[in-house]
N, C-alpha and C positions, 0 to 999 in steps of 0.2 A: 801741752804736748800730746800728740795722738800716739797710742801704742801701736805696735806692729799688727796685732790682731784687729784692732779697730780700723786701721788704715786699709788693711787687706779687705775687711768687711765692706768698707765704703767703696773701694775700687770695684769689687765684685758686684756689689749692689747696683751701682750706677751702670756698670757694663751690662749686667744681665737685664736690668729694666730697660736700658737704652736699646739693646738689640731687639727685645720683644716689642717695644713701642714702634721702632723703625719697621719691624716686620708687619705689625698689625695694620698700620695706616693704609698702605696701598691695597691690602686685602679687604679692608672695610669699604674703601672707595670703589673697588671693582670685584665684588663677590663672584660674579660669573667667571672671571679669569681664575680666581682661586678654586672655584668648583671644577674647572677644567684641569687644573693642576692635581687636585685630589683624585679625579677620575684616572689620570695618567698612571697613578701608582697601582691601579687595578687590585685594590685591597678591600674595597667596600662595595656593597650593593648600591646600585644607582639611586634608589629612593633616599638613601641616607646622605648623599652628597650635598644637595642644596641646603638642607638645614644646617649641616656641619659647616658649609662655606659661609653661612650667615652668622652663626653664633660663635664659632671658634675665634675669629679675629677680635671681636669685642672682649671675649674672655681673656685673650692674650693681653690686650690693652689694659683692662681693669686690673688684672693680676700684676702687670708691670707697674702700674701706678701705685698699687698697694705696697709693693716692695720699695718703690722709690720714695714714697712719702711716709711709709711706716704705719699706714692705716691697714689693719688686718694683715700685717706683715707676714706672719707665719703662714696664713692661708694662701697669700699670694705666692710665697715661695713653694709651697706644696703644689699649687697649680702649675707654676713654671717648671718645677722638677718633673711633674707628670707629663707635661707637654713636651719637654726636652727628651724624655725617655721615649714617648710615642713617636716623635719626629725622627729620633735616631733609629728606632725600629723600622719605620717606614723607609728611610733612606737605605738602611742596611738590607732590607728586603728587596728594594729596587736593584741594588748592586748585585745581590746574590742571584737575582733572576735575569741579570744582564740587560735591564731596561736603561735606555739612553734617554732620560727625561729631565726636564727642568722641574725642580721641586716646588716652585711657586712660593717659596718661603718669604721672599721680599717683593712680591708682585711681579708683573711682567716687565717692568722697566729695569729691574736688577736681576739678570739671569743668574741662577744658581743651580748648577747641575747636581743631580743626585749621584755623588761620587764619594770616594774615600775621604778627601779633605772636608767635604761637607758633613759626612758622618762624624768625623773627629770633632768638628766644630760643635755639632749637637751634643756629643759626649762631653765636651768642655763646658757647655752651658749647663748640662745636668750636674757636672762636678761642682760648678760654681754655686748652683742652688743648694746642693747637699752641704757644701762648706758653710754657706750662709745659715742653713738650718742648724748645723752643729754649733756655730758661733752664737746663734740666737739662744739655743738651749743652754749653753754655758753661761751666757750673760744673765739668763733668767735664774740660774742657780747661785750666782755670785752676788752676795750682798753688796750694795753700793754704799760708799761712804758719803756722808753729807757734809761737805766742807764749805 
């Protein structure tokens, strides 16, 4: 039998990792489209955008796989929490500045506007990562019985 905390942990773990893997793949395949999306936010100097468009999607994928398979689990969660916070800040900034842009989060095939629902989605991803970090910390402190 799976306890409520363990079930919640697995649901959040699969959901969080799944979203980030789903988001990373089209950006890995079309980094120039992702670079254009980053530029649309008007937050970073142009020289930073191509390297960011190249390394950010593989980072998302590796962190998601770490969370999914439990290898470097805590580190993967910390990376996904940081990315979720950064993406929420970027979307929030676009909303505050009245930018009508596609965030590029899921590649060009899946349009996602930088709007309030998308901001809340990023906040939910951040919350999922934080809950998983808390559950992980609790399980590390709890002695396991060997039956």
